[in-house]
KEBALO-795517 format. One line per 5 residues: their letters; for each residue x, y, z of C-alpha. Coordinates in nm, 3 decimals. Layout:
BEGIN
A> X,Y,Z; ... .
END
This chain:
BEGIN
MYQGD> 1.918,2.705,-1.407; 2.016,2.361,-1.502; 2.031,2.311,-1.866; 2.133,1.951,-1.945; 2.117,1.772,-2.218 .
EQSQI> 1.811,1.621,-2.452; 1.821,1.304,-2.252; 1.814,1.484,-1.863; 1.564,1.724,-1.955; 1.337,1.455,-2.094 .
DLRLF> 1.390,1.282,-1.734; 1.319,1.537,-1.545; 1.028,1.605,-1.678; 0.882,1.221,-1.682; 1.006,1.245,-1.327 .
RIWLK> 0.769,1.563,-1.238; 0.481,1.420,-1.436; 0.487,1.091,-1.244; 0.557,1.296,-0.938; 0.289,1.536,-0.932 .
ASKII> 0.021,1.270,-1.102; 0.149,1.000,-0.824; 0.098,1.291,-0.551; -0.272,1.380,-0.675; -0.388,0.991,-0.649 .
FDNVS> -0.221,0.929,-0.301; -0.377,1.196,-0.199; -0.752,1.115,-0.332; -0.709,0.767,-0.180; -0.559,0.890,0.151 .
KDIER> -0.893,1.107,0.191; -1.107,0.814,0.137; -0.921,0.610,0.408; -0.947,0.933,0.638; -1.332,0.940,0.568 .
HGIST> -1.320,0.584,0.722; -1.127,0.730,1.080; -0.836,0.489,1.005; -0.462,0.579,0.934; -0.327,0.531,0.643 .
ENFMI> -0.101,0.252,0.821; -0.370,0.070,0.997; -0.573,0.023,0.680; -0.262,-0.044,0.526; -0.282,-0.387,0.777 .
LELLY> -0.640,-0.450,0.752; -0.606,-0.447,0.382; -0.331,-0.664,0.354; -0.509,-0.932,0.627; -0.860,-0.880,0.443 .
NKGPQ> -0.694,-0.973,0.075; -0.417,-1.199,0.190; -0.505,-1.369,0.483; -0.336,-1.435,0.736; 0.025,-1.279,0.853 .
TVQKI> 0.282,-1.283,1.064; 0.394,-0.927,1.211; 0.747,-0.996,1.013; 0.563,-1.047,0.703; 0.320,-0.776,0.728 .
SEKLS> 0.634,-0.558,0.812; 0.810,-0.652,0.483; 0.544,-0.660,0.267; 0.434,-0.300,0.395; 0.781,-0.159,0.424 .
IPSGS> 0.697,-0.075,0.733; 0.985,-0.121,1.019; 0.885,-0.428,1.281; 0.917,-0.187,1.557; 0.635,0.061,1.408 .
ITYFV> 0.430,-0.216,1.273; 0.437,-0.401,1.614; 0.247,-0.084,1.784; 0.041,-0.052,1.477; -0.085,-0.438,1.543 .
DKLEK> -0.148,-0.313,1.921; -0.376,-0.098,1.818; -0.578,-0.274,1.584; -0.601,-0.527,1.839; -0.745,-0.283,2.104 .
KEYVK> -0.997,-0.223,1.855; -1.072,-0.557,1.812; -1.002,-0.551,1.439; -0.741,-0.816,1.482; -0.647,-1.089,1.672 .
REPSP> -0.320,-1.271,1.735; -0.306,-1.644,1.729; 0.023,-1.860,1.825; 0.199,-2.010,1.524; 0.180,-2.317,1.467 .
TDRRA> 0.496,-2.363,1.326; 0.694,-2.148,1.551; 0.647,-2.081,1.916; 0.846,-1.717,1.901; 0.598,-1.613,1.632 .
SIVVL> 0.237,-1.518,1.628; 0.012,-1.475,1.329; -0.216,-1.167,1.260; -0.563,-1.234,1.193; -0.863,-1.034,1.099 .
ADKGQ> -1.103,-1.093,1.339; -1.469,-1.042,1.270; -1.525,-0.675,1.368; -1.192,-0.586,1.127; -1.386,-0.874,0.841 .
CLFDE> -1.756,-0.640,0.889; -1.576,-0.329,0.841; -1.364,-0.398,0.552; -1.646,-0.580,0.409; -1.850,-0.236,0.396 .
IFPKH> -1.561,-0.018,0.346; -1.342,-0.186,0.052; -1.549,-0.180,-0.223; -1.602,0.153,-0.161; -1.222,0.196,-0.177 .
VEVIS> -1.188,0.054,-0.483; -1.396,0.283,-0.615; -1.254,0.576,-0.528; -0.882,0.388,-0.729; -1.099,0.302,-1.027 .
KNVSS> -1.216,0.687,-1.034; -0.896,0.783,-0.993; -0.740,0.622,-1.314; -1.046,0.628,-1.527; -0.894,0.838,-1.758 .
LSNEE> -0.648,0.571,-1.881; -0.802,0.235,-2.100; -0.774,-0.114,-1.995; -0.513,-0.167,-2.210; -0.303,0.181,-2.073 .
KVQLM> -0.328,0.064,-1.749; -0.177,-0.297,-1.838; 0.102,-0.088,-2.019; 0.153,0.172,-1.805; 0.168,-0.122,-1.513 .
NLLKT> 0.406,-0.322,-1.724; 0.635,0.019,-1.780; 0.631,0.121,-1.379; 0.715,-0.286,-1.296; 1.007,-0.240,-1.576 .
LGLGA> 1.119,0.122,-1.407; 1.072,-0.019,-1.060; 1.305,-0.376,-1.163; 1.557,-0.129,-1.301; 1.582,0.127,-1.045 .
SASDL> 1.625,-0.160,-0.771; 1.911,-0.273,-0.980; 2.097,0.083,-0.986; 2.381,0.159,-0.778; 2.278,0.433,-0.593 .
K> 2.078,0.197,-0.325 .
END
């Protein structure tokens, strides 16, 4: 059994607690998404378009960290279901812009408020002050980790 110093023990305990809490919340949110008959990836794309407006396929890929080949597949599927449509880019003839179609807009108008409720219930054990503090801590943690030499 690993018997590191006190700092290592604290770091490991933090990591385990953070991982377990994240998994529980992610599982709860994923179950909510599945209730609507949408894959997590498709939900993420629709949510991005719903809240941030039209995006190029490349931007969707970058923002959601989904490989470009996979994002094209997901957008194709969403287009076949008439949730999104592609429009030519006014600035780049090689690119197209993915836009939320009326059917996708109606779907998200219905399900997104319920989804936000699920998220709110999952974080309701924290006060707003604690939520802001946690956001700042997680941002600091993420920035520190992205600057590490382990990438």
